[in-house]
N, C-alpha and C positions, 0 to 999 in steps of 0.2 A: 526451676524445678517445680514439678506438680507431684503432690502425694496422692496416691490412688488407693483405694481400698478394694481388694478382691478377695473374697472368702476368708476375711479376717487377716489377710497378709498386707503389709504396707509396701507398695511398690513405688519406686522412684522413677520418674520419667523425665528425661531431659528433652526439652522442646527447643529445637533450633529450626530457624526458618531461613530460606534463601530464595531470593528471586530466581525464577527460572527463565532462561533465555532459550526459546525452542530452536532457534537457528544454530545453536551450538550442540544440539543432540544428535547430529548425524544427518541422515536423509532428511530433507525438508518435510515437514508435516503438511505443508499446503501444496506441495507437488506441482510447482509452476511448470507449465507444459514445455516451454522452449520449442514448441513444434509449430507455431503460427505460420512460419514461411513455408512449411511443407503441407499445409492443409488448404482445402478449398472452403471458403467461408460463404454461408448462406444466411439470408435473412428469413425468419419464419413468417414474415409478413407476405412472402411470395409463394406462389403455388410450386410444389404440391403440398406444402405444409398445411396442417389443419390446426387452428388455434380455437380453443374452447374456453368459455368463461367470461368472454368480453363481448357481449352483443352489439356495443356500439364502437367497436374498434374500427371498422371501416369508415364510420361517420366522423369520429373524433380523432382518429389517428393516435390513440394512446391506450396503454394497457390500463384500463379502468373499468371497474365493475358496474358503474352507473353512468348514464350520460352526462356530459359536461353541462348541457343546456336542457334541462327537463321541464322547466316551467314551475317545478315544485320547489318549495323552499326546505332545503335539507338542514337538519341539525348540524352544527360544525362537526361533531364527532363522526356523524355518518358520512359526510362529504370527505372527511380526511380518511376514514377507513375505506372508502370506495377506491382509493389509489392503491391499496394493499392488493396483491395479486393472488391471494388465497382462492383456490378453486380453479385457477388458470392452468391450462394444459397446452402443450405443443406436442402433436402427434405426427409421425411419418414412419416410413420404412426406409432402410438402407442396407447396403452390403458392405459398408466401410469397416475396415479392421480396427478403426478407432473412431471415437466420438469426443469432441472437445466442445465446450460451451464458454462463450464469452458474454459477460453481463455487465450492464451499467445500471446500478441501482439509484434511487433517489437519495439514498444516504447510507451510511454504514450501519452495522448492527449497533443497537443501543438499548435493548430491553434486558433489564437485570433478572427477569423471571423467565427468559426463554433462551435457548441455546442459539447461537448465531446461525447454525445451519437451518434451523426451523424458521427463524425470522427472515434470513436473506438468501438461503441456499436453494438450489434446484436439485430435485430428486429425479433420479433416472430409473425407469421400469422398462424391462424388456419382455416382450411376448404379446400374444393376441389378447384382445379384450376378454377379461374374465380368467385369463391364464397368465397374468403378468407377475413377474418376479422383480422384487427390489434388487437393484444392482449397486448403487452408491449414491451418496449426496455430494454435490460439489464441495471441494475444499478451498478455502479462501481465508485471507487475513480479515478478522472481524473488524478491523479498524478502517478497511478500505471499502469504497463504494463501487469499485470496478474490479472485476476478477476474470480470469481465464482458468478453467479447471478441466483436467482430463476426466472423462466419465467412464470410459473403458478403452483398452487397447489389446488386441488379440494378434496371434501370429498369422491367422489366415482370415480371409473374408468370409462372411456368412451373412445371409439376409436375416434381418431382424425387424420387428415392429417396435418402435421406440415411443415411450411416452414420458415427457418431461413435465413435472409438476413445478410450477413456479413458486417463488417465495410466499410465505404466509403473511408476514406483517411488514412488508417493505414494498414501496413503489418500484416498478421496473421501467426503466426509460428505454433500454435497447438490449436486444438479444441477437447474438450470432451463433451459428452452429457450424463447427469445423468437422469435415470429413476428409478422407483421402481424396486426392485429385481425381482419380478415376472411378470413384464410387458412384453408384446409382442411388437416387433419392426418389421415392414415390409415395403416393397417398397411403395412409394407414388404413 
């Protein structure tokens, strides 16, 4: 029991705490897709996807903000942070009625001062450059380093420009983009 003072009154507050199991609260918060077999999966490393923020991607074959072999001696912290994909984007257009992302990270969420969606999540924006609207962030279990997350699902197909912002403070080892089997994908 805690005694609190509020405007001269003594209030009694009974503090009870209980561990929360999110899986017991009804609909899963992480929304695992279960649609993998119904989708066509694409690597953003192939045309017509546009990847920004990794100038040495073709040379080194890795989502990294600095080259692996630059000849310069980097401080260890800078070399480590170069693997974080902050600023990295994947852009494309599609008429798919749904969009799912599959990501393999270098590790799970582990920052006490940042939400897992910021450290390890992918953000989805739709619209033309300068007119983009935030749609959602990937939903995943923070203890896992691989996830699949539905970014949108509509009743009908419509063509949209998609921008996916990659995680801020985690390395990305692999990304796959899932769309309808008959969806078109083109350069944004």
